N, C-alpha and C positions, 0 to 999 in steps of 0.2 A: 352327282356333280353334273348335271344337265347345263348345257351352254357354257361349260369354263372352257378358256383357250387351252391348247396343250401347254402353255406356260404355266396357267394357273393350276392345272391337272398335276404336273410334276412339281409344282411349288407346295401345292396341298399334301401330296404324298410325303415329300421330304420333312415337311413340318409335323406330320403325324407318324414319322418314322415308318413308312409304308415302302415296299420296293416297288420302283416303277422303271419302265423304260426311257429311253431320253425323248426330249421334245421333239426332235428331227423324226425319231421313229413314230410317234403318234402322228405327225403331219403325214408320213409316207402311208401308214394305216388308212388315214381319212382320204388320201387321193386315190389309193387302189380301190377303195369302198366307192369312191365317186365314179371313177372309170369303170366300176362294176354295177353301175345305175342305183347306188346306194344313196342314203340320205345323210350320213353323219356331217359331211361339210356344211350342210345347212344351219348346224349347231355353233359354227364359227361366226364371229362377229361379221366378218367380210362375206359371210354366206358362200364361201368358196371360190370367190373371185380372186384371181392372181394378180397381184399388182406388179408394176415394172420395177426392175431392180433400181436401187438407189441412185446410181450413177446416169441411169438412162436419160433422164430429163435434161440433164447438161448437155448431152451430145449435140443437140440441135441448137442450144442456146447460142447466140451471138456469133453465128456463121457469118462468113463474109459472103454476101450476096454477089453474085457474076464473078467470083474469084477464078483466076487462072491457075490451073494446075502446074506445079513446079516442072513436070515432065514437059510441058509445052516452051520452055525456056530454050534458047538456041544452043545446040549441042557443042559448039565452039566455047561455050562458057565453062563447061567441064574441064577443058584443057588447061584453064588457067594459065594461058600463055602471054595474055597482054593485060595491061591495066584498064580499068571501066567497068570491070564486072564486079558489080558491089552487090553484098548481101547487107541488109537493113534489119534491125529486130529492135524489140521495145522490152524491156526487162521491168515489170510493174513492182514497184516497192510496197512496203508495208501497208496495210489498210487500203491498198490500191489508190493510194494518193498520187505521189510522185513518181516518177518512172526515169530509167536509164535508156537513153537512146544510142544504140550501136551502129555504126556503118562499118563494114570491113571489105577491103579489095581483096578479092579471091586470089589474084596472081601475087601480090606483094606481101598480103597479111598486114597492110597499114589498116589502123584503126582509128576512126574518129568516133568520139564518145562525148555526150552531154548529159547532164541532169535537166529533166524538164519538169514543170510542176503540175502538169496534167497529162492524161493521155487522150485527150480530145484531138481529134483529127487536126482542126486547124493548128493547135499548139505543135503537133508533131511535125506538120507541113512545114511551118515557118522555122523550125530548129533544123530540120534536114536541109532546107535551102542555106540556111546560114553556114552550116558545117561543109556543105559540099560548094560552096561560092569558089574556092580556089582550084576546085576538081572539075568544073562545068567543061572545059575542052577535052578532058579525057573520058567523062562518062559514056557509057554503052547501055549497060542494062543495071537495074536496081531489083534484086529479088527479095522478097518478104517471105516469111516462113508461113502466112496465111493461118496463123493459129488465132485464137479467140484473142 
């Protein structure tokens, strides 16, 4: 069974009715062997190179450049004592096509909401200005969650 992956080893043993340890145990033995300067790992298709976890690549994807951390928002905003401290969010719809733009006043809980055809910055900007037209004299801060 030279150059079989641990999955193939266990699968072959099961098909032939042989007792076998788990796939994970085979990997553990191979990594221990590698740490002790063994060569078993060289029979793996990856030659023993470890890959990043599945979600790892998504961590840096679509990060906002030059974003300001929420901790830098004025501390008075947390008190929720006056109108004009807004939070804005975008709820992305099915297939990442349309979205729901929400703008919430922290003090009163008043919500302004609109459906937008696209999540492009220009579209969101225009709709935000439209929604906040009658609130302009009261605006102080608008905080976004800075997610992707």
